[in-house]
Backbone as CSV, one residue per row, in Angstrom:
resi,resn,N_x,N_y,N_z,CA_x,CA_y,CA_z,C_x,C_y,C_z
1,MET,6.913,-15.840,4.639,5.839,-14.873,4.249,5.219,-14.465,4.787
2,GLY,4.632,-13.166,4.995,3.672,-12.515,5.804,2.336,-11.943,5.053
3,VAL,1.394,-11.342,5.699,0.694,-10.656,5.099,0.230,-8.905,5.786
4,LEU,0.350,-8.048,5.537,-0.234,-7.295,6.049,-1.437,-6.483,5.644
5,LYS,-2.025,-5.689,6.217,-2.879,-5.008,5.922,-2.618,-3.727,6.556
6,LEU,-2.721,-2.565,5.425,-3.170,-1.404,6.007,-4.119,-0.255,5.389
7,ARG,-4.241,0.691,6.473,-5.110,1.598,6.238,-3.891,2.722,5.763
8,ALA,-4.621,3.639,4.729,-3.860,4.496,4.293,-4.881,5.804,4.103
9,THR,-4.656,6.854,4.813,-5.379,8.193,5.372,-4.647,9.644,4.522
10,GLY,-5.335,10.100,3.544,-4.895,11.488,2.711,-6.113,11.458,1.777
11,LEU,-5.536,12.802,1.311,-6.090,13.686,-0.211,-6.007,12.377,-0.979
12,LYS,-6.762,12.000,-2.243,-7.158,11.630,-3.457,-5.708,11.950,-3.952
13,LYS,-5.305,12.777,-4.257,-3.809,12.462,-4.862,-2.800,12.043,-4.122
14,ASP,-2.815,11.849,-3.001,-1.704,11.597,-1.816,-2.123,9.810,-2.039
15,LEU,-3.432,9.161,-2.189,-3.391,7.865,-2.071,-3.017,7.382,-3.428
16,GLU,-3.248,7.894,-4.441,-2.825,7.807,-5.734,-1.360,7.269,-6.226
17,GLU,-0.477,8.482,-5.634,0.779,8.876,-5.311,1.378,6.674,-4.091
18,ILE,0.701,7.390,-3.249,1.376,5.989,-2.503,0.723,4.328,-3.187
19,SER,-0.492,4.611,-3.926,-0.824,3.586,-4.430,0.354,3.207,-5.686
20,THR,0.730,3.824,-6.769,1.758,3.812,-7.701,3.224,3.378,-7.696
21,TYR,3.340,3.984,-5.920,4.553,3.723,-5.298,4.973,2.562,-5.176
22,LEU,3.635,2.013,-4.454,3.638,0.487,-4.021,3.758,-0.499,-5.389
23,GLU,3.106,0.055,-6.058,3.000,-1.220,-7.254,4.546,-1.290,-8.073
24,GLU,5.031,-0.310,-8.282,5.740,0.278,-8.700,7.662,-0.295,-8.226
25,THR,7.404,-0.646,-6.895,8.405,-0.852,-5.885,8.473,-2.262,-5.516
26,SER,6.706,-3.419,-5.718,7.181,-4.173,-5.938,7.637,-4.983,-6.703
27,GLU,7.185,-4.130,-7.735,7.179,-4.835,-9.145,9.595,-4.981,-9.215
28,HIS,9.978,-4.011,-8.419,11.550,-3.649,-8.611,11.699,-4.180,-7.499
29,LEU,11.615,-4.696,-6.423,12.189,-5.721,-5.901,11.965,-6.928,-5.774
30,GLY,10.790,-7.309,-5.610,9.954,-8.463,-5.546,9.729,-9.099,-4.442
31,ALA,9.894,-8.051,-3.258,10.220,-8.746,-1.732,8.715,-8.641,-1.619
32,PHE,7.812,-7.919,-2.093,6.573,-7.708,-1.829,5.750,-7.682,-3.136
33,GLU,4.432,-7.902,-2.294,3.472,-7.094,-3.506,1.943,-6.991,-3.131
34,VAL,1.072,-5.414,-3.514,0.312,-5.534,-3.041,-1.022,-6.677,-3.546
35,ILE,-1.734,-7.597,-3.027,-2.829,-8.531,-3.256,-4.166,-7.917,-3.351
36,SER,-4.499,-6.425,-2.651,-5.892,-6.313,-3.037,-5.684,-5.097,-2.421
37,GLU,-6.744,-3.905,-3.044,-6.273,-2.627,-2.755,-8.242,-1.940,-2.647
38,SER,-8.729,-1.364,-1.567,-9.896,-1.177,-1.773,-10.228,-0.329,-2.275
39,LYS,-11.544,0.294,-2.512,-11.827,1.594,-2.923,-12.083,2.747,-2.242
40,ASP,-11.514,3.975,-2.202,-11.847,5.114,-1.305,-13.197,4.781,-0.767
41,TYR,-12.810,5.606,0.873,-13.758,6.053,1.826,-13.657,7.147,2.002
42,PRO,-14.824,8.072,2.176,-14.656,9.276,2.965,-14.442,8.840,4.567
43,ASN,-13.414,10.063,5.271,-13.555,10.123,6.165,-14.625,10.998,7.465
44,ARG,-14.943,10.783,7.963,-16.281,11.914,8.942,-15.430,13.417,8.335
45,ASP,-15.779,14.618,8.425,-15.408,15.737,8.790,-14.193,16.175,7.945
46,SER,-13.764,15.465,7.234,-12.487,15.732,6.717,-12.652,15.420,5.091
47,LYS,-11.473,16.317,4.479,-11.504,16.262,2.978,-10.713,14.652,2.788
48,GLU,-10.202,14.584,3.450,-9.149,13.202,3.621,-9.975,11.929,3.409
49,LEU,-9.538,10.840,2.665,-10.210,9.642,2.178,-9.321,8.529,2.687
50,ARG,-9.636,7.425,3.004,-9.037,6.385,3.278,-9.032,5.204,1.812
51,ARG,-8.246,4.544,2.341,-7.802,2.818,1.429,-7.304,1.981,2.251
52,TYR,-7.558,1.045,1.862,-7.027,-0.216,2.601,-6.231,-1.403,1.315
53,PHE,-5.168,-1.173,1.650,-4.139,-1.805,1.325,-4.019,-3.451,1.892
54,GLU,-3.645,-4.800,1.342,-3.524,-5.855,1.438,-1.983,-6.234,1.114
55,ILE,-0.749,-6.128,1.402,0.040,-6.652,1.086,1.031,-7.866,1.944
56,ARG,1.518,-8.388,0.888,1.967,-9.819,0.886,3.795,-9.468,0.891
57,PHE,4.637,-10.402,1.373,5.553,-9.969,1.831,6.434,-11.178,1.959
58,ASP,7.803,-11.041,1.810,9.099,-11.603,2.139,10.041,-11.293,2.511
59,SER,10.299,-11.407,4.295,11.150,-10.808,4.962,12.189,-10.892,4.299
60,GLU,12.893,-12.478,3.677,14.049,-12.375,3.907,14.383,-11.753,2.312
61,LEU,13.862,-11.852,1.198,14.081,-10.740,0.294,13.859,-9.227,0.867
62,MET,13.266,-8.900,1.672,13.242,-7.593,2.311,14.727,-7.346,2.935
63,ASP,15.206,-8.344,3.911,16.169,-8.185,3.765,17.856,-7.871,2.892
64,LYS,17.186,-8.751,1.851,18.627,-8.624,0.887,18.386,-7.129,-0.028
65,ALA,17.449,-6.583,0.026,17.245,-5.393,-0.395,17.945,-3.884,0.290
66,ASP,18.238,-4.637,1.396,19.119,-3.395,1.882,20.436,-3.047,1.495
């Protein structure tokens, strides 16, 4: 088991889409799970936002998914 902390940057709709994708994929594969997701934070001088994800994964199960 491992834990990753990811930072995603993009438009609000893009962050929503990746959040949904991660949740649906984790349910389907079972090889990882999103254990936390932050609120959106504004980026300076940009329309983009950032959001942080913490993901727990099982590399053995991920290898089997290939």
